[in-house]
C-alpha positions in Angstrom: -4.7 91.9 3.8 -8.3 91.6 2.5 -8.8 90.1 -0.9 -11.5 90.4 -3.5 -13.7 87.6 -4.8 -11.7 87.7 -8.1 -8.4 87.4 -6.2 -9.9 84.5 -4.1 -10.8 82.6 -7.2 -7.4 83.2 -8.8 -5.1 82.7 -5.8 -7.1 80.6 -3.3 -9.1 78.3 -5.5 -11.5 75.7 -4.4 -10.0 72.2 -3.9 -12.6 69.6 -3.2 -10.8 66.3 -3.0 -13.5 64.2 -4.6 -13.4 66.4 -7.7 -9.8 65.5 -8.4 -9.1 62.3 -6.5 -7.9 60.2 -9.5 -5.4 63.0 -10.5 -4.3 63.5 -6.9 -3.6 59.8 -6.4 -1.6 59.6 -9.7 0.3 62.8 -9.1 1.2 61.7 -5.5 2.9 58.6 -7.0 4.6 60.6 -9.8 6.1 62.9 -7.1 7.3 59.8 -5.3 9.1 58.6 -8.4 10.9 61.9 -8.8 11.5 62.3 -5.1 13.2 58.9 -4.9 15.7 60.0 -7.5 16.7 62.9 -5.2 16.7 60.5 -2.2 19.1 58.0 -3.9 21.6 60.6 -5.1 21.7 63.2 -2.3 23.7 63.1 0.9 21.6 62.3 3.9 20.4 65.3 5.9 18.8 65.1 9.3 15.0 64.6 9.5 15.0 63.6 5.8 15.4 67.1 4.5 17.4 65.8 1.6 14.3 64.1 0.0 11.9 66.9 -0.3 10.5 69.0 -3.2 10.2 72.8 -3.2 7.7 75.2 -4.7 8.6 77.3 -7.7 6.9 79.9 -9.8 5.7 77.2 -12.1 5.4 74.0 -10.0 7.6 71.8 -7.9 11.3 71.1 -8.1 13.9 68.7 -6.6 16.5 71.5 -6.5 20.0 70.6 -7.8 20.9 66.9 -7.5 24.5 65.7 -7.7 25.5 62.9 -10.1 29.2 62.5 -10.0 30.7 65.8 -11.2 27.4 66.8 -12.9 24.4 68.4 -11.3 20.8 68.1 -12.6 17.3 69.2 -11.6 13.9 67.7 -12.1 10.9 70.0 -12.1 7.1 69.7 -12.5 5.7 72.6 -14.5 2.0 72.9 -13.8 1.6 75.8 -16.3 2.9 74.1 -19.4 2.3 70.6 -17.9 5.7 69.2 -18.4 8.3 67.4 -16.4 11.7 69.0 -17.2 15.1 67.5 -16.5 17.9 70.1 -16.9 21.7 69.5 -16.4 24.6 71.7 -15.5 26.1 70.7 -18.9 23.2 72.4 -20.7 21.3 69.2 -21.8 17.6 68.8 -21.2 14.7 66.4 -21.6 11.0 66.9 -21.1 8.1 64.6 -20.4 4.6 65.7 -21.1 2.3 65.6 -18.1 -0.8 63.9 -19.5 -2.9 60.8 -18.6 -0.4 58.0 -18.4 0.1 55.1 -15.9 2.6 55.3 -13.1 4.5 52.5 -14.8 4.7 54.5 -18.0 5.8 57.7 -16.2 8.4 55.8 -14.3 9.8 54.3 -17.5 9.8 57.6 -19.4 11.7 59.3 -16.5 14.3 56.5 -16.2 14.8 56.5 -20.0 15.3 60.3 -20.1 17.8 60.2 -17.2 19.7 57.4 -19.0 19.8 59.4 -22.2 21.4 62.3 -20.3 24.0 60.1 -18.7 22.2 60.2 -15.3 21.3 56.6 -14.9 20.0 55.8 -11.4 18.3 52.8 -9.7 15.7 53.6 -7.1 13.5 51.6 -4.7 10.3 51.4 -6.7 8.0 50.6 -3.7 5.9 53.7 -2.8 6.3 55.0 0.7 3.7 55.8 3.4 0.8 54.2 1.5 -1.1 51.3 3.1 -1.8 49.7 -0.3 1.2 50.1 -2.6 2.2 48.7 -6.0 5.7 49.0 -7.4 6.0 51.9 -9.8 6.9 49.7 -12.8 3.8 47.5 -12.2 1.2 50.2 -11.5 -1.1 50.5 -14.5 -4.1 51.5 -12.3 -3.2 55.1 -11.5 -3.2 56.9 -14.8 -5.2 60.1 -14.5 -4.0 63.7 -15.1 -6.4 66.6 -15.2 -4.2 69.7 -15.9 -6.8 72.1 -14.4 -6.9 70.2 -11.2 -3.1 69.9 -11.0 -2.8 73.6 -11.6 -5.4 74.4 -8.9 -3.5 72.2 -6.4 -0.2 74.0 -7.2 -1.8 77.4 -6.7 -3.0 76.4 -3.2 0.6 75.2 -2.5 2.0 78.6 -3.7 -0.1 80.6 -1.3 0.5 78.2 1.6 4.2 78.3 0.9 4.2 82.1 0.9 2.4 82.3 4.2 4.4 79.5 5.8 7.6 81.4 4.9 6.3 84.5 6.7 5.5 82.4 9.8 8.9 80.7 9.6 10.7 84.1 9.6 9.3 84.8 13.1 11.5 82.0 14.6 15.3 82.1 15.0 15.9 78.6 16.4 16.4 75.5 14.3 13.7 75.4 11.7 13.2 73.3 8.5 12.7 74.9 5.1 9.2 75.1 3.8 9.2 71.9 1.8 7.0 69.3 0.2 7.1 65.7 1.4 6.2 63.4 -1.4 5.7 60.4 0.9 2.8 62.0 2.8 2.0 64.5 -0.1 2.0 67.6 2.1 3.7 70.9 2.5 5.3 71.5 5.9 7.6 73.7 8.0 8.9 72.4 11.4 10.3 74.2 14.4 12.7 72.5 16.9 13.1 73.1 20.6 16.7 71.7 20.5 15.8 69.0 23.0 15.8 65.2 22.3 12.4 63.5 21.9 11.2 60.1 23.1 11.8 57.2 20.7 9.2 57.3 17.9 7.0 54.2 17.7 7.4 53.9 14.0 4.8 51.8 12.2 4.4 54.2 9.1 3.3 52.0 6.1 6.2 51.1 3.8 8.7 53.3 5.7 11.5 51.9 7.8 11.1 52.6 11.5 14.7 53.9 11.7 13.8 56.6 9.2 10.7 57.7 11.2 12.7 57.6 14.5 15.5 59.8 13.0 12.9 62.2 11.7 11.4 62.7 15.1 14.6 62.4 17.2 14.1 66.0 18.4 11.1 67.8 19.9 9.1 69.6 17.3 6.1 71.8 16.5 5.1 71.3 12.9 2.7 73.2 10.6 1.5 71.9 7.2 -1.0 71.7 4.4 -2.5 68.4 3.2 -5.0 68.0 0.4 -6.8 65.0 1.8 -7.2 61.4 0.6 -9.9 58.9 0.0 -10.4 58.1 3.7 -10.4 61.8 4.8 -11.4 63.8 1.7 -11.1 67.3 3.1 -8.1 69.5 2.5 -6.7 70.8 5.8 -4.0 72.8 7.5 -2.6 71.0 10.4 -0.4 71.6 13.4 1.0 69.0 15.8 3.6 68.6 18.5 6.0 65.7 19.0 6.0 64.6 21.7 2.5 66.0 22.4 2.6 67.9 25.8 -0.1 67.3 28.4 -3.1 69.6 27.8 -2.3 70.2 24.1 -5.6 68.7 22.9 -7.6 71.1 25.1 -5.7 74.2 24.2 -7.6 77.2 22.9 -6.4 78.0 19.4 -7.5 80.3 16.6 -9.6 80.6 14.5 -12.9 79.2 15.7 -13.0 76.8 12.8 -9.9 75.0 14.1 -10.3 71.9 16.2 -8.3 69.0 17.7 -8.5 65.7 15.9 -8.2 62.7 18.2 -7.7 60.5 15.1 -4.8 62.5 13.8 -3.5 63.8 17.1 -3.2 67.3 15.7 -5.1 70.5 15.3 -6.7 70.9 11.9 -8.2 73.8 10.1 -10.3 73.2 6.9 -8.7 74.8 3.8 -12.1 76.1 3.0 -12.2 78.2 6.2 -8.9 79.9 5.1 -9.9 80.3 1.4 -13.3 81.9 2.3 -11.9 84.3 4.8 -11.8 88.1 4.1 -8.0 87.8 4.8 -6.8 84.2 4.3 -3.2 85.2 5.3 -4.4 86.5 8.7 -6.5 83.4 9.4 -3.8 81.0 8.5 -1.1 82.9 10.5 -3.4 83.0 13.5 -3.7 79.2 13.3 0.0 78.8 12.9 0.9 81.1 15.8 -1.7 80.0 18.2 -1.0 76.3 17.8 2.8 76.9 18.1 2.1 79.0 21.2 0.0 76.2 22.7 2.6 73.5 22.0 5.7 75.5 23.0 4.2 76.9 26.2 2.8 73.6 27.4 6.1 71.8 26.6 8.2 74.6 28.3 10.3 75.7 25.3 12.7 78.5 25.8 10.5 80.8 23.8 12.4 84.0 24.5 15.5 82.5 22.9 13.6 81.8 19.7 11.9 85.2 19.3 12.5 86.9 15.9 13.8 90.0 17.6 16.9 88.1 18.4 17.6 87.8 14.7 18.4 91.5 14.8 18.0 92.1 11.1 19.8 95.1 9.6 17.9 98.2 8.8 17.8 98.6 5.0 
């Protein structure tokens, strides 16, 4: 599907990391605060699927969270720029998304949950960040540019849409398309069904046992990451764990994709997708060709996972 320049500007906006770095760093930590509430109250699901956030037509949501006999949801709204807490009993609270420190955001959220009878105590140390300050002490990160946050969300919306199309091609075990607040990326992961070698761990501020459980099975994973200060380029990525021999030398599409020896994954600059005549086709070609490379080289039972085996009804 080819798009016009006007559609590109609206649906696939530019996202240079340097232009919104302060907001990106603050928003990353805000999503961690919210995500840890879901983590604390939700039953454990394999591969940490119980901690993630999900795309909505307005932002990101925890999905329903149990609290005793009640259920509640926390959602970022990047159109009205509010954080909304809604309960199954009909009560609600909102927090304005505006420049405020992580410490202030954390306290406002905890206060709002307490007012709703949803008090919870979370681990306030951020995860997967080499340099981390406890939420209640972080007065450094305090930026919020609503235009930049909205732009980031619009990129996630399109990525989520295309990732779901790719996910539908596979009938084996596959994760939802979900947003990991620890690494601040959107991902979807396919599983071969076979056990994987013990993961080495070593992720900053993440228990090794969590990383090892997450990678206890052989995977091929696709994702979008907006970048960080050390690598300020938004990218799509695809990796295999364990990485099969020859994966780094595999021929994948499009030509702008390349293997990163630093990340041990194939990467495709977001800009190469955004600027294409058909961003969907370019992104799907990257997703399919990298999965093909990893699954063929690793000897997956690919025929068993083909979408034709889903046998969808004719409607």
